[in-house]
ROSE-852111 format. One record per atom (N, C-alpha, C, O, CB): x, z, y. Coordinates in pm, whole numbers, padded with zeros to 5 digits, always signed. Glycine has a CB too. Example, Ala and Ser with C-alpha at 12.3 -4.5 7.8 and 13.67 -1.06 7.14 Angstrom:
% residues 2
+01319+00780-00569+01230+00780-00450+01320+00780-00330+01424+00846-00332+01131+00905-00447+01285+00708-00225+01367+00714-00106+01290+00787+00003+01341+00804+00114+01408+00572-00060
//
This chain:
% residues 208
+00085+00000-00119+00000+00000+00000+00088+00000+00124+00186+00075+00131-00096+00123+00000+00055-00084+00223+00134-00094+00343+00103+00022+00437-00014+00051+00464+00109-00227+00413+00206+00087+00486+00187+00202+00575+00130+00157+00708+00162+00049+00758+00319+00276+00596+00045+00241+00765-00005+00217+00899+00075+00301+00998+00153+00388+00958-00157+00249+00909+00056+00275+01125+00124+00351+01228+00030+00371+01346-00069+00300+01361+00255+00281+01272+00064+00470+01428-00017+00504+01544+00039+00436+01669+00160+00438+01694-00022+00657+01564-00051+00376+01746-00011+00315+01872-00130+00321+01967-00234+00377+01933+00037+00168+01851-00115+00264+02086-00225+00267+02182-00313+00143+02164-00267+00036+02125-00172+00274+02326-00440+00161+02195-00540+00055+02178-00551-00026+02306-00658-00032+02367-00678+00114+02140-00441-00090+02345-00441-00168+02467-00371-00096+02581-00310+00009+02561-00581-00202+02507-00381-00152+02699-00314-00097+02818-00388+00026+02868-00511+00027+02873-00305-00203+02929-00314+00128+02906-00372+00247+02965-00302+00280+03096-00183+00253+03110-00364+00366+02869-00375+00337+03191-00317+00368+03322-00363+00505+03370-00470+00552+03332-00355+00260+03424-00283+00568+03454-00317+00697+03513-00238+00714+03642-00127+00662+03654-00290+00814+03415-00296+00787+03738-00229+00814+03864-00237+00963+03894-00344+01023+03887-00291+00732+03980-00122+01023+03926-00115+01165+03959-00055+01182+04098+00027+01101+04141-00031+01242+03854-00097+01286+04168-00038+01322+04296+00022+01461+04284-00047+01557+04248-00143+01316+04411+00151+01472+04314+00220+01600+04307+00294+01624+04439+00400+01565+04462+00318+01605+04187+00238+01709+04525+00298+01745+04653+00336+01621+04735+00445+01614+04793+00421+01833+04632+00247+01526+04737+00268+01406+04818+00332+01290+04746+00324+01177+04792+00350+01440+04934+00396+01316+04632+00452+01207+04552+00344+01151+04460+00269+01225+04397+00575+01257+04469+00336+01019+04454+00239+00952+04367+00310+00902+04242+00414+00836+04250+00168+00835+04441+00254+00934+04127+00308+00891+03998+00205+00800+03931+00092+00842+03905+00343+01014+03907+00245+00677+03904+00156+00578+03841+00208+00551+03700+00313+00490+03683+00149+00445+03926+00135+00596+03600+00178+00578+03461+00102+00467+03392-00019+00452+03409+00160+00707+03384+00174+00388+03314+00110+00284+03232+00170+00291+03092+00288+00322+03075+00129+00142+03294+00090+00261+02992+00138+00241+02855+00083+00109+02805-00031+00073+02835+00095+00359+02761+00164+00036+02730+00126-00096+02681+00176-00113+02538+00291-00082+02510+00184-00208+02773+00091-00161+02446+00140-00186+02310+00232-00308+02308+00202-00411+02368+00022-00207+02214+00344-00295+02238+00441-00405+02224+00498-00401+02083+00491-00298+02015+00555-00396+02331+00554-00512+02038+00611-00520+01905+00763-00527+01904+00825-00499+01801+00556-00639+01835+00824-00562+02017+00968-00584+02020+01031-00525+02145+00961-00495+02243+01000-00732+02010+01162-00509+02142+01235-00464+02260+01216-00562+02374+01200-00521+02490+01385-00447+02228+01217-00691+02343+01201-00792+02447+01067-00779+02518+01059-00793+02640+01215-00932+02386+00961-00753+02442+00830-00735+02503+00827-00609+02589+00767-00608+02696+00720-00727+02394+00892-00503+02542+00898-00379+02620+00971-00401+02751+00925-00356+02856+00966-00269+02539+01085-00471+02745+01162-00496+02866+01084-00583+02965+01097-00567+03086+01295-00563+02831+01002-00674+02912+00921-00759+02999+00817-00677+03074+00791-00702+03192+00852-00869+02917+00757-00579+03007+00661-00491+03073+00728-00410+03183+00674-00395+03292+00594-00396+02970+00847-00357+03154+00921-00279+03253+00951-00364+03376+00934-00319+03490+01052-00224+03192+00995-00487+03353+01026-00578+03464+00900-00609+03546+00905-00619+03668+01088-00708+03412+00789-00623+03477+00663-00653+03545+00619-00538+03635+00570-00560+03746+00552-00684+03441+00637-00414+03588+00601-00299+03670+00691-00289+03793+00645-00253+03901+00610-00169+03587+00817-00322+03777+00908-00320+03893+00865-00425+03995+00874-00402+04116+01054-00347+03847+00818-00539+03948+00774-00644+04039+00642-00607+04106+00617-00643+04221+00759-00778+03964+00556-00534+04033+00426-00495+04087+00440-00393+04199+00365-00395+04296+00337-00440+03977+00538-00301+04183+00559-00195+04283+00702-00200+04335+00781-00109+04309+00529-00055+04221+00737-00306+04409+00877-00323+04450+00926-00217+04549+01047-00194+04559+00896-00458+04511+00835-00152+04622+00876-00054+04722+00882+00087+04666+00915+00181+04739+00780-00058+04840+00851+00106+04537+00850+00240+04477+00991+00297+04472+01090+00224+04472+00789+00236+04336+00999+00430+04468+01129+00499+04466+01194+00493+04329+01316+00475+04319+01112+00644+04508+01114+00508+04223+01166+00508+04086+01067+00438+03993+00946+00440+04015+01194+00653+04038+01122+00376+03889+01043+00322+03778+01104+00378+03650+01208+00329+03605+01041+00163+03779+01041+00477+03592+01099+00546+03475+01036+00490+03347+00916+00506+03327+01077+00700+03485+01116+00425+03260+01064+00365+03138+01098+00447+03013+01197+00521+03010+01119+00225+03123+01016+00431+02912+01043+00489+02780+00971+00404+02677+00857+00364+02698+00999+00639+02772+01038+00377+02565+00966+00303+02460+01014+00343+02321+01124+00394+02302+00985+00152+02479+00926+00317+02225+00956+00334+02082+00908+00206+02013+00788+00184+01996+00885+00463+02021+01003+00123+01975+00970-00004+01912+01059-00026+01790+01166+00035+01781+00986-00121+02013+01017-00110+01697+01100-00139+01580+01233-00200+01622+01240-00278+01718+01026-00233+01484+01337-00165+01550+01471-00214+01582+01504-00334+01494+01475-00334+01374+01576-00103+01563+01566-00435+01553+01611-00550+01476+01511-00663+01473+01394-00645+01510+01643-00508+01335+01557-00781+01430+01473-00900+01431+01353-00890+01338+01247-00943+01369+01556-01020+01394+01370-00822+01225+01260-00814+01129+01165-00701+01160+01066-00680+01088+01314-00798+00989+01193-00627+01266+01117-00506+01293+00970-00531+01318+00885-00455+01271+01175-00436+01411+00937-00636+01391+00796-00660+01424+00714-00693+01300+00592-00675+01301+00785-00772+01525+00778-00741+01194+00705-00776+01073+00658-00652+00997+00546-00650+00945+00792-00862+00982+00743-00550+00991+00709-00431+00914+00750-00304+00990+00841-00233+00948+00778-00435+00775+00680-00278+01101+00721-00165+01184+00711-00031+01115+00780+00063+01155+00640-00162+01306+00627-00019+01013+00615+00108+00943+00729+00132+00846+00740+00242+00790+00485+00112+00870+00814+00033+00824+00917+00045+00721+01058+00032+00777+01154+00027+00699+00895-00060+00616+01073+00028+00906+01206+00011+00964+01235+00122+01064+01145+00198+01102+01219-00127+01032+01358+00130+01104+01396+00230+01203+01340+00193+01339+01327+00075+01373+01548+00245+01209+01308+00296+01416+01258+00274+01550+01371+00284+01650+01463+00365+01635+01147+00373+01583+01363+00202+01752+01454+00218+01865+01381+00300+01970+01274+00261+02018+01500+00079+01923+01438+00413+02005+01384+00498+02110+01476+00489+02230+01597+00507+02217+01368+00646+02061+01419+00462+02347+01502+00445+02466+01425+00494+02588+01303+00479+02597+01545+00298+02484+01499+00552+02682+01439+00593+02808+01546+00594+02916+01666+00589+02887+01372+00732+02795+01503+00602+03041+01596+00607+03154+01537+00695+03263+01416+00695+03285+01625+00463+03209+01624+00771+03330+01579+00852+03443+01568+00769+03572+01507+00814+03669+01674+00969+03465+01624+00651+03574+01617+00559+03688+01645+00629+03822+01571+00612+03918+01481+00493+03692+01752+00706+03824+01793+00768+03950+01739+00907+03973+01784+00975+04065+01751+00682+04061+01643+00952+03893+01597+01091+03903+01703+01183+03841+01791+01135+03769+01458+01108+03830+01697+01314+03869+01794+01406+03808+01796+01394+03656+01692+01375+03593+01762+01550+03848+01912+01405+03598+01929+01386+03454+01836+01476+03373+01829+01597+03394+02074+01413+03414+01763+01414+03281+01675+01487+03192+01540+01522+03250+01459+01585+03183+01741+01609+03150+01514+01483+03375+01391+01524+03442+01274+01430+03421+01160+01467+03449+01416+01538+03587+01299+01309+03373+01193+01210+03375+01185+01122+03250+01082+01119+03183+01211+01123+03494+01293+01052+03219+01289+00962+03104+01263+01036+02974+01178+00995+02895+01418+00886+03094+01337+01143+02950+01320+01218+02826+01182+01281+02815+01120+01270+02709+01426+01326+02817+01129+01346+02920+00992+01396+02911+00889+01288+02882+00794+01311+02808+00955+01467+03038+00909+01169+02940+00816+01058+02913+00824+01016+02767+00722+00996+02701+00847+00938+03005+00948+01003+02715+00966+00964+02575+00913+01071+02481+00856+01039+02377+01114+00938+02546+00931+01196+02517+00885+01305+02430+00735+01299+02403+00689+01336+02295+00920+01439+02492+00659+01252+02501+00514+01239+02480+00486+01141+02366+00400+01167+02282+00444+01190+02611+00559+01032+02363+00541+00931+02257+00583+00987+02122+00518+00963+02021+00621+00804+02289+00694+01063+02121+00743+01121+01997+00648+01228+01945+00614+01230+01826+00883+01181+02018+00605+01316+02033+00519+01427+01992+00385+01379+01937+00326+01443+01849+00496+01522+02109+00336+01267+01990+00209+01212+01942+00229+01109+01831+00133+01046+01786+00133+01150+02057+00354+01094+01787+00388+01004+01677+00338+00862+01705+00276+00798+01620+00329+01055+01545+00367+00815+01825+00326+00681+01867+00445+00587+01862+00557+00626+01894+00265+00684+02008+00422+00464+01822+00527+00363+01821+00469+00228+01860+00348+00214+01879+00596+00355+01683+00557+00129+01871+00517-00004+01915+00446+00002+02050+00338-00054+02068+00426-00070+01810+00510+00071+02143+00455+00080+02278+00565+00113+02377+00672+00163+02342+00342+00185+02285+00535+00083+02504+00625+00114+02614+00546+00189+02720+00429+00160+02744+00691-00015+02673+00612+00286+02783+00553+00359+02895+00641+00340+03017+00764+00340+03007+00536+00511+02862+00579+00323+03132+00652+00315+03259+00579+00402+03360+00459+00388+03379+00664+00166+03309+00653+00492+03424+00596+00574+03530+00665+00538+03661+00786+00553+03676+00611+00726+03499+00585+00490+03755+00635+00452+03887+00610+00566+03985+00500+00622+03991+00567+00320+03937+00713+00601+04062+00699+00711+04158+00721+00663+04301+00818+00594+04331+00796+00823+04125+00630+00703+04388+00649+00691+04531+00680+00830+04584+00595+00919+04578+00524+00628+04601+00800+00850+04636+00845+00982+04681+00765+01027+04803+00748+00951+04899+00996+00981+04714+00718+01151+04798+00634+01200+04906+00703+01294+05003+00637+01350+05091+00519+01269+04850+00835+01313+04990+00907+01394+05086+00937+01535+05042+01012+01606+05109+00831+01400+05209+00880+01579+04928+00905+01714+04878+00976+01706+04744+00928+01640+04652+00774+01793+04865+01089+01773+04731+01159+01777+04603+01082+01865+04505+01045+01978+04538+01305+01829+04621+01058+01815+04386+00977+01887+04288+01061+01970+04191+01006+02053+04118+00891+01790+04211+01191+01949+04189+01275+02018+04093+01264+01955+03955+01172+01877+03929+01237+02166+04085+01358+01988+03869+01360+01926+03735+01232+01958+03659+01173+01869+03597+01482+01975+03656+01188+02083+03662+01068+02121+03590+00944+02052+03642+00860+02005+03565+01049+02269+03596+00932+02045+03774+00817+01978+03833+00814+01829+03802+00708+01772+03775+00816+01997+03982+00932+01767+03806+00940+01624+03772+00904+01601+03625+00832+01507+03592+01081+01571+03801+00956+01687+03538+00927+01671+03395+00778+01680+03368+00723+01602+03290+01002+01778+03312+00710+01775+03433+00566+01790+03415+00491+01670+03470+00393+01625+03411+00517+01918+03481+00537+01617+03582+00469+01502+03643+00485+01376+03559+00388+01304+03534+00523+01478+03784+00609+01350+03515+00632+01228+03438+00564+01234+03301+00503+01137+03257+00782+01204+03421+00574+01349+03234+00507+01360+03104+00356+01358+03121+00285+01300+03038+00550+01489+03031+00306+01420+03227+00162+01419+03251+00108+01280+03276+00000+01246+03228+00129+01507+03368+00182+01199+03351+00138+01061+03377+00130+00980+03248+00038+00901+03229+00232+00993+03477+00229+01001+03158+00226+00929+03031+00111+00978+02943+00040+00898+02883+00360+00944+02957+00094+01109+02937-00016+01163+02855-00151+01109+02899-00232+01068+02816-00017+01317+02861-00174+01108+03029-00303+01060+03079-00321+00910+03057-00431+00863+03031-00317+01093+03227-00211+00835+03067-00219+00691+03040-00252+00666+02893-00330+00576+02860-00087+00621+03077-00191+00746+02803-00222+00734+02660-00369+00768+02636-00437+00698+02561-00132+00827+02576-00418+00874+02699-00559+00911+02685-00650+00798+02733-00753+00771+02673-00588+01041+02762-00610+00734+02843-00689+00625+02898-00695+00507+02801-00799+00443+02787-00631+00579+03032-00583+00479+02735-00577+00366+02642-00649+00397+02511-00716+00310+02454-00432+00327+02614-00635+00521+02462-00686+00556+02330-00583+00524+02223-00501+00434+02238-00817+00481+02301-00588+00600+02114-00492+00584+02004-00562+00522+01883-00675+00558+01850-00429+00720+01966-00493+00430+01818-00548+00364+01700-00444+00365+01588-00323+00372+01612-00592+00220+01732-00493+00357+01466-00408+00334+01349-00401+00184+01327-00505+00117+01320-00462+00408+01221-00283+00131+01317-00267-00015+01302-00178-00045+01184-00084+00030+01156-00210-00078+01431-00204-00152+01115-00117-00191+01006-00012-00290+01055-00035-00362+01153-00199-00253+00891+00102-00293+00989+00209-00385+01031+00164-00531+01026+00084-00571+00941+00332-00366+00942+00217-00608+01118+00187-00750+01125+00313-00832+01100+00425-00784+01118+00125-00787+01261+00292-00952+01059+00401-01046+01034+00382-01166+01127+00269-01206+01156+00406-01092+00884+00492-01221+01172+00487-01339+01259+00552-01458+01188+00655-01443+01122+00559-01310+01394+00493-01574+01202+00557-01696+01156+00501-01814+01235+00398-01803+01301+00536-01717+01003+00572-01926+01228+00529-02048+01296+00480-02148+01193+00542-02167+01089+00644-02108+01381+00369-02213+01223+00315-02319+01138+00316-02449+01220+00248-02458+01323+00169-02285+01087+00392-02547+01175+00409-02671+01250+00362-02790+01166+00401-02804+01050+00557-02690+01293+00279-02875+01226+00222-02989+01153+00213-03110+01245+00223-03098+01367+00082-02953+01097+00195-03226+01184+00163-03345+01261+00020-03331+01315-00058-03249+01266+00178-03475+01175-00013-03409+01414-00143-03396+01480-00260-03418+01384-00366-03360+01403-00152-03492+01595-00241-03503+01283-00351-03530+01189-00397-03404+01117-00514-03392+01080-00308-03634+01087-00306-03309+01098-00340-03185+01027-00367-03067+01120-00401-02958+01074-00229-03149+00933-00352-03088+01249-00361-02974+01342-00501-02912+01345-00514-02791+01357-00323-03018+01481-00604-02995+01334-00740-02943+01334-00767-02857+01213-00835-02754+01222-00840-03056+01340-00714-02899+01099-00732-02822+00975-00665-02686+00986-00724-02583+00951-00675-02899+00854-00541-02685+01035-00468-02560+01049-00538-02467+01148-00552-02348+01123-00323-02587+01094-00581-02521+01259-00647-02438+01360-00776-02378+01306-00806-02261+01332-00678-02521+01486-00851-02455+01230-00977-02404+01174-00953-02288+01079-01027-02190+01079-01051-02516+01101-00849-02300+00997-00816-02191+00903-00776-02066+00979-00821-01956+00946-00703-02234+00808-00692-02081+01081-00649-01966+01158-00766-01899+01229-00771-01776+01237-00543-02008+01260-00858-01978+01280-00973-01923+01350-01070-01851+01256-01149-01769+01301-01045-02031+01424-01063-01884+01128-01156-01824+01031-01103-01694+00971-01170-01631+00890-01186-01922+00919-00982-01654+01011-00920-01535+00953-00890-01432+01063-00908-01460+01182-00790-01572+00878-00846-01314+01022-00809-01208+01115-00667-01233+01164-00574-01159+01134-00820-01067+01047-00653-01341+01241-00521-01389+01281-00517-01413+01431-00610-01470+01489-00485-01518+01205-00409-01370+01493-00383-01404+01632-00286-01522+01633-00191-01526+01556-00325-01282+01712-00312-01617+01720-00220-01730+01726-00222-01795+01864-00319-01784+01939-00254-01833+01618-00112-01863+01894-00102-01944+02014-00058-02084+01973+00035-02100+01894-00001-01882+02117-00126-02183+02024-00097-02322+01987-00021-02392+02099-00048-02370+02217-00227-02398+01955+00074-02475+02060+00145-02559+02156+00153-02700+02097+00166-02718+01976+00287-02502+02188+00146-02798+02185+00141-02938+02140+00250-03017+02208+00248-03039+02329+00002-03000+02168+00346-03059+02128+00456-03139+02179+00464-03264+02092+00365-03337+02081+00592-03060+02179+00577-03290+02029+00583-03402+01936+00496-03373+01814+00438-03464+01755+00728-03429+01893+00489-03245+01778+00400-03199+01671+00323-03079+01722+00354-03023+01828+00481-03164+01541+00222-03039+01648+00144-02920+01684+00209-02798+01619+00240-02799+01500-00005-02935+01640+00228-02694+01698+00290-02572+01646+00202-02452+01679+00149-02441+01789+00432-02553+01704+00187-02363+01581+00104-02245+01597+00189-02121+01572+00243-02102+01463-00019-02249+01500+00202-02036+01674+00272-01908+01659+00170-01807+01608+00075-01773+01678+00337-01861+01797+00190-01761+01486+00089-01682+01415+00132-01536+01404+00249-01506+01378+00065-01740+01274+00037-01446+01425+00057-01302+01402-00057-01255+01313-00174-01260+01352+00062-01221+01538-00023-01210+01192-00123-01180+01090-00085-01049+01021+00033-01020+01005-00135-01296+00986-00184-00968+00979-00151-00848+00903-00066-00882+00781-00091-00982+00713-00278-00776+00859+00034-00799+00753+00126-00824+00643+00051-00843+00511+00089-00926+00429+00225-00709+00630-00056-00767+00492-00131-00773+00366-00201-00907+00347-00240-00940+00235-00233-00663+00360-00218-00984+00454-00289-01112+00446-00198-01232+00462-00242-01346+00449-00398-01117+00551-00070-01208+00489+00020-01317+00525+00042-01416+00410+00038-01537+00432+00153-01261+00568+00066-01366+00289+00094-01455+00176-00025-01545+00146-00008-01665+00124+00130-01374+00050-00146-01489+00147-00265-01569+00122-00285-01675+00230-00326-01787+00200-00389-01480+00113-00257-01639+00355-00274-01736+00463-00176-01851+00449-00212-01967+00466-00256-01667+00599-00051-01818+00417+00047-01925+00396+00001-02021+00286+00011-02143+00301+00183-01865+00360-00049-01964+00177-00094-02047+00065-00211-02135+00105-00216-02253+00068-00133-01959-00054-00304-02080+00181-00418-02160+00227-00374-02277+00314-00424-02389+00300-00516-02073+00305-00279-02251+00404-00230-02357+00492-00159-02466+00413-00177-02584+00440-00137-02299+00598-00078-02425+00316-00007-02523+00233-00105-02606+00151-00090-02728+00141+00093-02453+00140-00203-02541+00091-00300-02613+00008-00384-02710+00092-00410-02823+00051-00391-02515-00065-00427-02663+00209-00516-02746+00292-00446-02869+00347-00511-02970+00375-00571-02665+00407-00315-02861+00362-00240-02975+00417-00159-03047+00311-00077-03134+00342-00148-02928+00529-00182-03010+00185-00105-03069+00074+00046-03053+00095+00125-03141+00063-00140-03219+00058+00083-02937+00151+00224-02905+00167+00288-02965+00291+00410-02955+00308+00298-02951+00049+00209-03025+00376+00269-03093+00492+00299-02997+00607+00367-03037+00702+00176-03201+00541+00253-02875+00603+00280-02779+00708+00417-02717+00689+00454-02681+00577+00172-02670+00711+00493-02704+00796+00622-02636+00793+00600-02492+00836+00548-02467+00945+00727-02707+00884+00639-02397+00752+00621-02255+00780+00757-02190+00801+00841-02190+00711+00544-02186+00664+00778-02134+00919+00906-02069+00951+00882-01923+00982+00977-01850+01012+00975-02140+01070
//
């Protein structure tokens, strides 16, 4: 049986005010380090005038990690982003660890309000913003997913798309010289889906 894992059920947000400083927390489900870093960059672009952007994430490590996140080591990472050491990144990450959450990234943006909160005050603010963002998103049990690409000539593209649409599959289609579908499917269903695609196209689909 494939292990499930706990993560957030979509994007969650929360805003706290602590002695004039505003803390904006967000959590977003992600499958890879690259996706986590993209979310962090997006938050920095959204609030370019903010004083700090404190990130923390727990995502599968390595290229195969997104396929079986319940069976691989997690990469845990955080940064204080200029706040006093240990006052922000670690408290934010601890919320994810304590709630046994993975495949997600948290970012807390701070606008400084003129009053120093001290290490303890900062830790409470940053962890509180993450906790409330997690509460806003909600927690779900999710099973590991596998990713692969299905590439076919245009004559078979309609067949492949119909099969993907009839299953519990997420996919993105792109059309260049050939039609390519970036597929994300539960691990427990991946082998059957591959077989269906091969049978329906008489083996003409390339699966990577």
